[in-house]
NULUM-771147 format. One line per field, with one value per atom (N, C-alpha, C): x, y, z; residue number from 1; atom name; residue in three letters. Coordinates in pm, 1 decimal. Example, Ala and Ser with C-alpha at 12.3 -4.5 7.8 and 13.67 -1.06 7.14 Angstrom:
<lolums>
c1 c(1319.0/1230.0/1320.0/1285.0/1367.0/1290.0)
c2 c(-569.0/-450.0/-330.0/-225.0/-106.0/3.0)
c3 c(780.0/780.0/780.0/708.0/714.0/787.0)
num c(1/1/1/2/2/2)
atome c(N/CA/C/N/CA/C)
residu c(ALA/ALA/ALA/SER/SER/SER)
</lolums>
This chain:
<lolums>
c1 c(-646.8/-744.0/-753.7/-865.8/-936.2/-871.6/-851.5/-788.3/-876.3/-808.1/-918.9/-925.4/-1045.8/-1040.7/-977.4/-982.6/-908.7/-939.4/-1066.4/-1095.0/-1029.8/-1108.5/-1071.9/-944.8/-885.5/-769.7/-798.4/-761.6/-791.0/-738.1/-627.2/-578.7/-681.5/-729.2/-837.6/-931.5/-984.9/-1078.4/-1003.6/-881.6/-781.3/-801.7/-761.7/-730.5/-855.4/-993.8/-1104.0/-1131.4/-1117.1/-1148.7/-1074.3/-937.0/-852.4/-920.7/-960.0/-1010.2/-1127.2/-1214.3/-1344.3/-1311.1/-1171.3/-1137.8/-1104.6/-1139.3/-1122.3/-970.2/-858.2/-707.0/-682.8/-798.4/-745.1/-827.8/-912.2/-988.8/-886.7/-886.6/-817.9/-666.3/-628.0/-498.9/-454.0/-336.2/-284.1/-256.8/-235.6/-204.9/-50.3/51.0/174.2/125.3/50.7/36.3/-29.4/-139.4/-204.1/-125.7/-36.7/66.0/155.0/206.4/295.8/223.7/106.2/28.9/-4.1/-25.4/-85.7/50.1/151.0/281.6/251.6/206.9/166.7/234.2/278.4/365.1/246.7/290.4/207.3/149.7/250.9/161.3/55.3/73.8/-35.8/-163.1/-144.0/-257.0/-340.3/-255.3/-291.3/-382.6/-298.9/-383.7/-498.3/-495.7/-636.7/-741.8/-699.5/-798.1/-842.2/-774.1/-829.8/-946.8/-880.4/-982.4/-1124.7/-1111.3/-1219.0/-1315.5/-1248.4/-1313.7/-1407.3/-1332.8/-1376.2/-1526.5/-1504.7/-1617.1/-1718.7/-1708.6/-1780.0/-1788.8/-1677.9/-1668.0/-1597.8/-1557.1/-1515.9/-1545.7/-1563.8/-1580.0/-1481.8/-1522.1/-1430.9/-1298.7/-1279.0/-1136.4/-1088.1/-1142.5/-1083.5/-1065.9/-1128.9/-1114.9/-1232.2/-1354.1/-1472.8/-1517.5/-1525.1/-1561.8/-1725.7/-1782.7/-1916.9/-1968.2/-1991.7/-2034.3/-2130.2/-2240.7/-2328.1/-2308.9/-2231.8/-2159.9/-2067.3/-1986.0/-1890.4/-1956.6/-2031.6/-2161.8/-2204.0/-2262.8/-2321.8/-2229.2/-2090.8/-1983.6/-1978.1/-1922.0/-1884.0/-1989.6/-2098.4/-2191.3/-2239.2/-2232.1/-2302.7/-2196.8/-2082.0/-1981.4/-1844.4/-1794.1/-1683.3/-1640.8/-1697.7/-1699.6/-1682.8/-1747.7/-1735.0/-1617.4/-1587.9/-1464.6/-1328.2/-1329.8/-1206.3/-1245.8/-1263.0/-1314.4/-1205.2/-1257.7/-1167.5/-1148.3/-1016.7/-1007.9/-939.7/-1009.4/-944.1/-823.6/-694.7/-589.3/-552.1/-433.8/-390.9/-397.4/-389.5/-370.8/-237.7/-221.4/-114.3/-111.9/1.6/8.0/-44.0/-136.4/-146.7/-222.6/-274.5/-362.5/-489.8/-580.6/-740.9/-805.6/-895.0/-986.8/-1105.9/-1206.9/-1339.5/-1416.8/-1476.1/-1551.5/-1450.3/-1338.7/-1226.6/-1174.3/-1215.4/-1173.0/-1305.5/-1260.5/-1371.6/-1406.5/-1521.1/-1649.0/-1712.5/-1686.6/-1755.9/-1740.5/-1622.2/-1602.6/-1704.8/-1753.7/-1842.0/-1979.9/-2012.3/-2140.1/-2177.5/-2056.9/-2087.2/-2006.0/-2075.6/-1998.9/-1952.6/-1801.2/-1742.3/-1716.9/-1699.6/-1663.5/-1516.8/-1466.3/-1315.0/-1266.0/-1352.2/-1349.3/-1275.3/-1125.6/-1072.4/-1007.6/-1011.1/-966.0/-836.2/-755.1/-622.0/-562.8/-495.1/-411.9/-278.5/-203.7/-93.8/15.7/82.8/164.5/238.0/411.1/475.2/467.2/422.7/406.6/255.4/195.7/32.8/43.9/-56.9/-74.7/-193.8/-232.5/-320.0/-308.5/-374.7/-325.0/-471.2/-487.6/-625.1/-617.7/-723.8/-750.8/-677.0/-585.1/-523.5/-640.7/-643.9/-726.9/-615.3/-607.6/-522.0/-576.6/-522.8/-593.0/-597.3/-679.8/-688.4/-576.5/-452.3/-347.0/-241.6/-134.9/-14.0/32.2/-4.2/42.6/-67.5/-166.0/-276.5/-249.4/-190.9/-153.9/-73.8/13.2/97.7/33.2/-73.8/-158.2/-235.7/-308.2/-410.6/-353.5/-233.1/-171.6/-186.4/-184.5/-206.1/-325.8/-427.7/-556.4/-646.1/-720.7/-838.6/-956.4/-969.4/-1106.6/-1087.5/-968.8/-936.6/-948.9/-888.1/-882.2/-1042.0/-1124.3/-1256.3/-1328.7/-1309.9/-1358.0/-1312.1/-1194.7/-1145.5/-1164.2/-1200.3/-1251.6/-1408.4/-1466.0/-1600.5/-1609.4/-1534.0/-1513.9/-1481.8/-1397.1/-1356.6/-1468.7/-1549.6/-1669.5/-1786.1/-1780.4/-1859.7/-1809.9/-1692.5/-1611.0/-1623.4/-1616.0/-1621.1/-1736.6/-1811.2/-1930.8/-2024.5/-2093.1/-2217.1/-2336.4/-2438.9/-2567.1/-2581.2/-2596.4/-2617.5/-2492.5/-2368.1/-2267.0/-2244.1/-2279.1/-2266.4/-2395.3/-2542.8/-2608.6/-2582.9/-2502.2/-2471.2/-2335.9/-2274.4/-2160.4/-2210.8/-2314.5/-2377.1/-2414.7/-2483.0/-2523.6/-2395.8/-2298.8/-2173.5/-2111.6/-2117.6/-2039.6/-2135.7/-2255.0/-2340.4/-2322.3/-2314.0/-2291.5/-2163.7/-2046.2/-1919.1/-1910.6/-1980.5/-1978.9/-2066.6/-2179.3/-2262.4/-2196.6/-2066.2/-2005.3/-1923.4/-1923.6/-1843.7/-1879.3/-1993.6/-2077.1/-2097.1/-2083.1/-2109.1/-2024.1/-1891.0/-1784.8/-1728.2)
c2 c(3814.6/3831.4/3685.3/3690.9/3549.6/3501.6/3382.2/3308.5/3270.2/3305.5/3257.7/3118.6/3070.6/2953.6/2863.3/2931.9/2906.7/2743.2/2700.8/2578.9/2445.4/2352.3/2218.7/2155.7/2075.3/1994.5/1857.1/1763.9/1618.7/1578.4/1595.7/1555.4/1588.3/1706.9/1714.5/1616.6/1543.1/1432.5/1313.5/1304.7/1171.4/1213.0/1312.3/1349.5/1349.8/1377.9/1369.8/1220.8/1144.2/988.4/932.2/1002.9/930.3/957.4/1072.3/1113.6/1040.3/996.1/910.6/752.0/719.8/546.4/539.0/402.8/363.4/398.2/380.9/421.2/564.2/635.6/786.3/876.6/826.1/899.0/954.2/1061.5/1137.7/1159.4/1100.5/1132.4/1298.1/1323.2/1457.8/1485.5/1602.1/1634.4/1559.2/1570.1/1498.8/1359.0/1300.4/1136.6/1128.5/1187.9/1189.6/1188.6/1304.9/1339.5/1211.5/1139.6/1047.0/945.4/877.5/770.8/791.7/918.5/942.4/974.9/1010.6/1033.3/1179.2/1259.4/1399.8/1507.5/1618.2/1708.3/1738.4/1771.2/1834.2/1964.9/2034.0/2174.0/2164.0/2043.0/2028.6/1992.5/1895.6/1830.8/1956.3/2057.7/2175.5/2277.5/2295.1/2370.0/2289.0/2172.9/2093.3/2103.8/2103.2/2102.2/2245.2/2349.7/2469.7/2501.1/2455.4/2467.8/2381.5/2272.2/2191.2/2252.6/2340.2/2410.4/2534.3/2580.3/2704.5/2662.2/2521.9/2457.9/2410.2/2405.1/2346.9/2189.0/2138.3/1976.8/1926.8/2019.6/1974.9/2094.2/2065.8/2185.0/2278.7/2380.5/2486.1/2450.9/2320.9/2292.2/2195.0/2180.6/2082.1/1925.8/1889.4/1761.9/1681.5/1710.7/1643.1/1665.4/1543.0/1561.0/1572.5/1660.5/1678.8/1572.7/1465.8/1342.1/1369.8/1428.4/1465.0/1567.5/1666.7/1762.4/1665.7/1584.2/1529.9/1417.4/1346.0/1238.9/1326.6/1442.1/1492.3/1546.2/1584.8/1642.9/1535.4/1411.3/1282.6/1249.2/1248.0/1178.4/1288.5/1399.6/1491.7/1581.6/1600.0/1696.6/1660.9/1544.5/1505.6/1453.7/1396.8/1341.6/1472.1/1585.1/1719.5/1792.1/1787.0/1883.6/1804.1/1651.2/1590.6/1462.5/1502.2/1382.5/1299.6/1175.6/1061.7/1054.3/1054.7/1023.9/875.4/777.6/648.3/656.3/580.7/596.0/429.8/422.4/300.8/185.1/54.0/-53.1/-56.6/-84.4/-88.5/-168.3/-182.5/-261.0/-155.8/-217.3/-114.4/-165.0/-110.4/-114.2/-143.7/-246.5/-232.7/-105.0/-63.7/45.4/34.8/127.3/153.7/1.9/-38.3/-152.4/-282.7/-273.9/-375.7/-403.2/-331.7/-340.1/-360.9/-424.1/-427.7/-299.9/-264.2/-366.2/-379.3/-310.3/-291.0/-429.8/-491.6/-602.4/-716.0/-711.0/-815.2/-772.7/-661.1/-621.5/-603.8/-596.3/-551.9/-671.3/-724.8/-798.5/-722.7/-703.7/-622.6/-685.0/-809.1/-888.4/-851.7/-813.2/-780.2/-660.0/-573.4/-430.6/-441.5/-399.5/-349.0/-221.8/-176.1/-24.5/-32.4/36.3/43.3/169.6/221.6/310.3/266.2/328.0/295.1/286.6/178.4/132.5/19.4/45.2/-76.3/-201.8/-177.9/-268.4/-343.4/-302.3/-369.8/-481.7/-558.5/-699.1/-728.7/-642.6/-630.4/-545.4/-590.4/-506.8/-463.3/-337.5/-258.7/-130.1/-72.9/65.9/159.7/231.0/327.8/442.3/469.0/576.1/678.9/798.3/888.2/870.7/840.3/843.4/988.7/1012.8/1159.5/1220.6/1152.0/1194.7/1099.4/1124.6/1036.1/944.7/961.0/874.0/751.7/764.0/693.0/527.2/483.2/334.5/298.0/379.2/337.7/369.9/472.6/496.5/401.3/347.5/225.8/101.8/85.0/-41.8/-78.8/34.8/-14.0/27.7/67.1/111.5/68.8/-77.2/-141.3/-41.5/25.3/113.7/251.4/281.9/411.8/347.9/220.6/172.6/125.5/79.0/72.1/198.7/302.7/431.8/496.2/498.9/548.5/453.3/335.4/259.2/289.8/318.6/357.9/508.5/571.3/727.7/720.5/628.2/612.0/553.8/478.1/426.7/556.8/641.5/759.2/842.2/839.5/937.9/883.4/753.2/683.5/576.1/525.5/447.0/482.6/367.3/391.1/411.1/430.4/494.9/358.5/233.7/144.1/116.2/138.8/121.3/234.6/353.7/460.4/445.8/394.2/362.9/273.7/161.3/80.5/131.4/217.6/294.1/399.3/455.9/534.9/488.3/353.0/276.5/235.8/160.5/134.8/247.5/385.3/492.2/510.6/533.8/561.7/438.0/330.0/221.3/255.5/274.6/298.9/418.7/511.3/653.8/654.5/572.8/590.6/524.9/464.7/405.9/534.3/654.7/754.2/816.0/866.4/931.7/833.9/716.8/613.7/578.5/603.8/596.7/698.9)
c3 c(1610.3/1475.6/1430.3/1382.6/1333.1/1226.9/1227.9/1098.6/987.2/865.5/740.1/739.8/677.1/641.7/538.8/428.0/302.6/259.4/286.3/240.8/306.2/289.2/350.9/287.0/343.0/258.1/285.0/181.0/227.0/324.5/391.4/527.8/636.3/613.0/729.9/766.9/648.5/654.9/712.3/690.4/741.4/894.9/924.2/1080.6/1145.7/1098.0/1175.3/1172.3/1082.5/1082.0/1200.4/1188.0/1301.0/1434.9/1437.0/1591.3/1613.9/1525.8/1576.0/1581.5/1542.9/1570.1/1721.0/1750.9/1898.2/1922.4/1839.3/1860.6/1857.9/1794.1/1800.8/1886.4/1966.0/2062.3/2167.4/2166.2/2287.7/2278.4/2153.0/2127.7/2097.4/2148.1/2123.7/1996.1/1950.6/1822.3/1767.5/1865.9/1817.4/1796.6/1879.4/1856.9/1725.1/1700.5/1564.3/1446.2/1484.1/1375.2/1339.5/1446.3/1450.6/1383.8/1417.7/1362.1/1212.7/1161.8/1029.1/942.0/1026.8/899.5/855.3/931.6/916.4/1016.0/995.3/1091.6/1170.5/1321.7/1402.3/1400.6/1335.1/1274.9/1164.2/1084.4/983.0/1040.2/1170.1/1246.9/1304.4/1355.3/1436.5/1322.6/1232.5/1131.8/1079.0/1054.5/987.9/1084.8/1232.9/1308.5/1349.9/1317.3/1330.9/1191.1/1084.6/973.4/1007.8/1053.4/1112.8/1212.2/1271.7/1391.2/1325.6/1229.5/1171.2/1090.7/1033.5/963.1/1025.3/1168.5/1262.6/1251.3/1229.0/1201.4/1358.4/1421.3/1572.9/1651.0/1784.2/1880.8/1884.6/1974.6/2010.7/2068.2/2132.0/2195.9/2107.4/1972.0/1859.8/1939.3/2030.1/2065.7/2023.2/2014.3/1972.9/1842.7/1757.4/1629.4/1634.4/1523.6/1520.0/1422.4/1468.9/1392.2/1296.5/1328.2/1222.3/1131.4/1143.6/1024.3/962.2/1005.2/945.5/850.8/912.9/832.7/708.8/736.5/640.8/514.3/558.8/465.1/393.6/442.3/378.8/280.5/314.9/235.9/114.4/143.5/43.0/-31.2/29.3/-32.6/-63.4/-16.8/-27.8/-171.7/-242.7/-382.3/-479.0/-427.4/-518.0/-462.8/-337.5/-287.3/-331.9/-309.6/-340.7/-430.1/-565.7/-652.0/-671.0/-728.3/-780.2/-908.8/-974.5/-1121.0/-1135.4/-1164.4/-1164.9/-1241.5/-1216.0/-1292.8/-1349.0/-1375.3/-1448.7/-1332.3/-1371.0/-1279.3/-1227.3/-1099.3/-1024.9/-912.7/-841.6/-715.9/-602.5/-514.1/-385.2/-274.8/-220.5/-101.1/-143.8/-123.9/-167.7/-75.1/-165.1/-101.0/-169.5/-126.8/-170.4/-176.4/-282.7/-295.6/-254.4/-287.5/-278.2/-135.9/-49.4/89.0/194.4/315.1/416.1/482.1/503.1/492.8/368.3/281.0/146.4/64.2/63.5/-16.6/12.9/159.0/194.7/147.4/126.0/83.2/-71.1/-151.8/-278.8/-348.2/-451.9/-543.7/-666.9/-668.9/-777.4/-896.2/-912.0/-1010.5/-1032.1/-1166.9/-1168.4/-1127.4/-1091.7/-1059.2/-915.3/-926.3/-788.5/-785.9/-675.6/-661.5/-536.6/-574.8/-477.4/-459.2/-339.5/-318.2/-384.4/-446.2/-500.5/-404.7/-381.0/-273.2/-321.2/-317.6/-372.9/-269.6/-157.8/-42.9/-62.0/-120.0/-158.4/-203.7/-159.5/-196.2/-291.8/-366.0/-483.0/-588.3/-703.7/-819.6/-850.6/-914.2/-926.4/-987.6/-1017.0/-1058.0/-950.6/-983.3/-872.2/-854.6/-713.0/-673.2/-581.4/-605.5/-523.9/-367.2/-259.8/-132.4/-112.8/-9.1/38.7/92.8/130.3/178.2/139.6/94.1/59.1/179.0/286.7/388.5/421.4/358.0/408.6/408.7/298.8/280.9/406.8/454.4/580.7/711.4/712.9/809.5/871.7/765.4/785.3/826.6/822.8/857.3/1005.8/1077.1/1245.5/1276.5/1217.8/1254.7/1179.1/1216.1/1123.2/1089.7/1198.0/1193.1/1103.6/1107.3/1003.0/861.4/836.9/696.8/680.7/729.2/705.7/675.6/749.3/741.3/598.4/577.4/464.9/329.0/344.6/236.8/194.9/307.6/292.1/213.3/275.5/218.9/63.0/31.0/-121.2/-182.9/-121.4/-185.3/-216.1/-127.2/-143.8/-248.2/-271.9/-379.8/-505.8/-536.8/-657.0/-698.2/-582.9/-603.0/-700.3/-747.2/-813.9/-713.4/-744.7/-657.8/-549.9/-587.9/-509.7/-409.4/-449.7/-382.0/-274.1/-298.8/-212.5/-108.7/-142.8/-30.3/61.4/29.7/105.5/180.0/127.6/224.9/321.7/281.3/380.8/518.6/479.0/587.6/705.8/625.5/688.9/769.6/696.4/760.4/890.0/893.3/983.5/1106.1/1052.4/1170.4/1246.8/1171.2/1232.9/1309.9/1277.1/1338.2/1442.9/1480.5/1578.9/1710.2/1684.3/1809.6/1877.6/1801.2/1871.7/1999.1/1973.3/2102.8/2243.0/2182.3/2299.8/2397.9/2385.2/2437.0/2519.0)
num c(1/1/1/2/2/2/3/3/3/4/4/4/5/5/5/6/6/6/7/7/7/8/8/8/9/9/9/10/10/10/11/11/11/12/12/12/13/13/13/14/14/14/15/15/15/16/16/16/17/17/17/18/18/18/19/19/19/20/20/20/21/21/21/22/22/22/23/23/23/24/24/24/25/25/25/26/26/26/27/27/27/28/28/28/29/29/29/30/30/30/31/31/31/32/32/32/33/33/33/34/34/34/35/35/35/36/36/36/37/37/37/38/38/38/39/39/39/40/40/40/41/41/41/42/42/42/43/43/43/44/44/44/45/45/45/46/46/46/47/47/47/48/48/48/49/49/49/50/50/50/51/51/51/52/52/52/53/53/53/54/54/54/55/55/55/56/56/56/57/57/57/58/58/58/59/59/59/60/60/60/61/61/61/62/62/62/63/63/63/64/64/64/65/65/65/66/66/66/67/67/67/68/68/68/69/69/69/70/70/70/71/71/71/72/72/72/73/73/73/74/74/74/75/75/75/76/76/76/77/77/77/78/78/78/79/79/79/80/80/80/81/81/81/82/82/82/83/83/83/84/84/84/85/85/85/86/86/86/87/87/87/88/88/88/89/89/89/90/90/90/91/91/91/92/92/92/93/93/93/94/94/94/95/95/95/96/96/96/97/97/97/98/98/98/99/99/99/100/100/100/101/101/101/102/102/102/103/103/103/104/104/104/105/105/105/106/106/106/107/107/107/108/108/108/109/109/109/110/110/110/111/111/111/112/112/112/113/113/113/114/114/114/115/115/115/116/116/116/117/117/117/118/118/118/119/119/119/120/120/120/121/121/121/122/122/122/123/123/123/124/124/124/125/125/125/126/126/126/127/127/127/128/128/128/129/129/129/130/130/130/131/131/131/132/132/132/133/133/133/134/134/134/135/135/135/136/136/136/137/137/137/138/138/138/139/139/139/140/140/140/141/141/141/142/142/142/143/143/143/144/144/144/145/145/145/146/146/146/147/147/147/148/148/148/149/149/149/150/150/150/151/151/151/152/152/152/153/153/153/154/154/154/155/155/155/156/156/156/157/157/157/158/158/158/159/159/159/160/160/160/161/161/161/162/162/162/163/163/163/164/164/164/165/165/165/166/166/166/167/167/167/168/168/168/169/169/169/170/170/170/171/171/171/172/172/172/173/173/173/174/174/174/175/175/175/176/176/176/177/177/177)
atome c(N/CA/C/N/CA/C/N/CA/C/N/CA/C/N/CA/C/N/CA/C/N/CA/C/N/CA/C/N/CA/C/N/CA/C/N/CA/C/N/CA/C/N/CA/C/N/CA/C/N/CA/C/N/CA/C/N/CA/C/N/CA/C/N/CA/C/N/CA/C/N/CA/C/N/CA/C/N/CA/C/N/CA/C/N/CA/C/N/CA/C/N/CA/C/N/CA/C/N/CA/C/N/CA/C/N/CA/C/N/CA/C/N/CA/C/N/CA/C/N/CA/C/N/CA/C/N/CA/C/N/CA/C/N/CA/C/N/CA/C/N/CA/C/N/CA/C/N/CA/C/N/CA/C/N/CA/C/N/CA/C/N/CA/C/N/CA/C/N/CA/C/N/CA/C/N/CA/C/N/CA/C/N/CA/C/N/CA/C/N/CA/C/N/CA/C/N/CA/C/N/CA/C/N/CA/C/N/CA/C/N/CA/C/N/CA/C/N/CA/C/N/CA/C/N/CA/C/N/CA/C/N/CA/C/N/CA/C/N/CA/C/N/CA/C/N/CA/C/N/CA/C/N/CA/C/N/CA/C/N/CA/C/N/CA/C/N/CA/C/N/CA/C/N/CA/C/N/CA/C/N/CA/C/N/CA/C/N/CA/C/N/CA/C/N/CA/C/N/CA/C/N/CA/C/N/CA/C/N/CA/C/N/CA/C/N/CA/C/N/CA/C/N/CA/C/N/CA/C/N/CA/C/N/CA/C/N/CA/C/N/CA/C/N/CA/C/N/CA/C/N/CA/C/N/CA/C/N/CA/C/N/CA/C/N/CA/C/N/CA/C/N/CA/C/N/CA/C/N/CA/C/N/CA/C/N/CA/C/N/CA/C/N/CA/C/N/CA/C/N/CA/C/N/CA/C/N/CA/C/N/CA/C/N/CA/C/N/CA/C/N/CA/C/N/CA/C/N/CA/C/N/CA/C/N/CA/C/N/CA/C/N/CA/C/N/CA/C/N/CA/C/N/CA/C/N/CA/C/N/CA/C/N/CA/C/N/CA/C/N/CA/C/N/CA/C/N/CA/C/N/CA/C/N/CA/C/N/CA/C/N/CA/C/N/CA/C/N/CA/C/N/CA/C/N/CA/C/N/CA/C/N/CA/C/N/CA/C/N/CA/C/N/CA/C/N/CA/C/N/CA/C/N/CA/C/N/CA/C/N/CA/C/N/CA/C/N/CA/C/N/CA/C/N/CA/C/N/CA/C/N/CA/C/N/CA/C/N/CA/C/N/CA/C/N/CA/C/N/CA/C/N/CA/C/N/CA/C/N/CA/C/N/CA/C/N/CA/C/N/CA/C/N/CA/C/N/CA/C/N/CA/C/N/CA/C/N/CA/C)
residu c(MET/MET/MET/ALA/ALA/ALA/LYS/LYS/LYS/ASN/ASN/ASN/HIS/HIS/HIS/ASN/ASN/ASN/GLY/GLY/GLY/MET/MET/MET/ARG/ARG/ARG/PRO/PRO/PRO/GLN/GLN/GLN/ASP/ASP/ASP/ILE/ILE/ILE/VAL/VAL/VAL/ILE/ILE/ILE/LEU/LEU/LEU/LEU/LEU/LEU/LYS/LYS/LYS/LYS/LYS/LYS/VAL/VAL/VAL/THR/THR/THR/ASP/ASP/ASP/LYS/LYS/LYS/GLY/GLY/GLY/ARG/ARG/ARG/GLY/GLY/GLY/LEU/LEU/LEU/LEU/LEU/LEU/ASN/ASN/ASN/GLY/GLY/GLY/GLN/GLN/GLN/ILE/ILE/ILE/ALA/ALA/ALA/LYS/LYS/LYS/GLU/GLU/GLU/LEU/LEU/LEU/CYS/CYS/CYS/ILE/ILE/ILE/SER/SER/SER/ALA/ALA/ALA/SER/SER/SER/GLU/GLU/GLU/VAL/VAL/VAL/SER/SER/SER/GLU/GLU/GLU/ALA/ALA/ALA/LEU/LEU/LEU/GLU/GLU/GLU/ARG/ARG/ARG/CYS/CYS/CYS/ARG/ARG/ARG/ILE/ILE/ILE/ALA/ALA/ALA/ARG/ARG/ARG/LEU/LEU/LEU/VAL/VAL/VAL/ASP/ASP/ASP/THR/THR/THR/THR/THR/THR/LYS/LYS/LYS/GLN/GLN/GLN/ARG/ARG/ARG/VAL/VAL/VAL/ASN/ASN/ASN/ILE/ILE/ILE/LEU/LEU/LEU/ALA/ALA/ALA/LEU/LEU/LEU/GLU/GLU/GLU/GLU/GLU/GLU/PHE/PHE/PHE/LEU/LEU/LEU/VAL/VAL/VAL/HIS/HIS/HIS/GLY/GLY/GLY/LEU/LEU/LEU/LYS/LYS/LYS/TYR/TYR/TYR/VAL/VAL/VAL/PHE/PHE/PHE/PRO/PRO/PRO/VAL/VAL/VAL/GLN/GLN/GLN/PRO/PRO/PRO/GLN/GLN/GLN/SER/SER/SER/VAL/VAL/VAL/VAL/VAL/VAL/ARG/ARG/ARG/GLY/GLY/GLY/VAL/VAL/VAL/ALA/ALA/ALA/THR/THR/THR/ALA/ALA/ALA/ILE/ILE/ILE/SER/SER/SER/ALA/ALA/ALA/SER/SER/SER/PRO/PRO/PRO/MET/MET/MET/LYS/LYS/LYS/GLU/GLU/GLU/LYS/LYS/LYS/ILE/ILE/ILE/VAL/VAL/VAL/SER/SER/SER/GLY/GLY/GLY/ASN/ASN/ASN/GLU/GLU/GLU/GLN/GLN/GLN/TYR/TYR/TYR/VAL/VAL/VAL/TRP/TRP/TRP/PRO/PRO/PRO/ASP/ASP/ASP/ALA/ALA/ALA/LYS/LYS/LYS/GLY/GLY/GLY/ASN/ASN/ASN/MET/MET/MET/ARG/ARG/ARG/GLY/GLY/GLY/THR/THR/THR/ALA/ALA/ALA/ILE/ILE/ILE/THR/THR/THR/PRO/PRO/PRO/LEU/LEU/LEU/TYR/TYR/TYR/LYS/LYS/LYS/THR/THR/THR/VAL/VAL/VAL/PRO/PRO/PRO/ALA/ALA/ALA/ALA/ALA/ALA/VAL/VAL/VAL/ALA/ALA/ALA/ALA/ALA/ALA/ASP/ASP/ASP/ASP/ASP/ASP/MET/MET/MET/LEU/LEU/LEU/TYR/TYR/TYR/LYS/LYS/LYS/LEU/LEU/LEU/LEU/LEU/LEU/ALA/ALA/ALA/ILE/ILE/ILE/VAL/VAL/VAL/ASP/ASP/ASP/THR/THR/THR/LEU/LEU/LEU/ARG/ARG/ARG/ILE/ILE/ILE/GLY/GLY/GLY/ARG/ARG/ARG/ALA/ALA/ALA/ARG/ARG/ARG/GLU/GLU/GLU/VAL/VAL/VAL/GLU/GLU/GLU/ILE/ILE/ILE/ALA/ALA/ALA/LYS/LYS/LYS/VAL/VAL/VAL/GLU/GLU/GLU/LEU/LEU/LEU/LYS/LYS/LYS/SER/SER/SER/LEU/LEU/LEU/LEU/LEU/LEU/ALA/ALA/ALA/GLY/GLY/GLY/TYR/TYR/TYR/ASP/ASP/ASP/VAL/VAL/VAL/LYS/LYS/LYS)
</lolums>
């Protein structure tokens, strides 16, 4: 019996982005789960949703980069919108984190994922998944990808255009290796 899709979930995006990082390529579901602090069953279910959505191949190993990029650029902000919250301590994201902060002068505007261990104060943005602040600590490329994704979710037109270029640049290396 075929499984129903029942819609994408935010952790699906985090898992796909992990799979395209240098540290995430070829990892088994259990390893991805451990690195993202997500249960192995949740990784499996997420990859099944992604297979149905054609964001991964039928083996659930290869990410369909063109489809992922299209979804991130054109759909993400509608499916997983951002509502800026109060100023809190956290981990820099969006235009406040690399590679975006090197491309955009943000003035006093700072965005963070709420985290007591964070080293910055800024406007809180709920991360795509609650474990993101811990998961990015050990994977710089995942951190960059998620900061770009947050810029796509919350950024102004110019910031989004720069984020698209940065996303395309980072994803371009996936099929090369």
